[in-house]
C-alpha angles and dihedrals in degrees: 000000000000090000092054095242117144121230138155140191123223136179096213119053091201090066092064112014092095093065102027120122098185128021115193110192125189131187122255100258112227092198091064094063126085093218139025089235092060091048094048090050092063108020095098098031092122138017128186106225135170086262091059092046090052087069092060113111101176111101094211096045117151128195113207134185130171094217152242096095135192120186100324096096121037114230085232087075095057095089093049108112089224091062103099101177096094097044 
């Protein structure tokens, strides 16, 4: 905020994917939950798939991830030229 950059957080990717330039995805971190049950309840709550990327309209869109990943990005997305996590 101090730098003047705009960002936002959303709970449904479909609300924003059509006008997103950069999508930075992280894994749900098991170590941040107080119980395995809590973790398991949310660990697969979203997955970026080719179907999700088909909704992208921005020509210079970039998908980023710090790795390692779990289920949040489908391996089917790895060959997409917009996937920047293996560059």
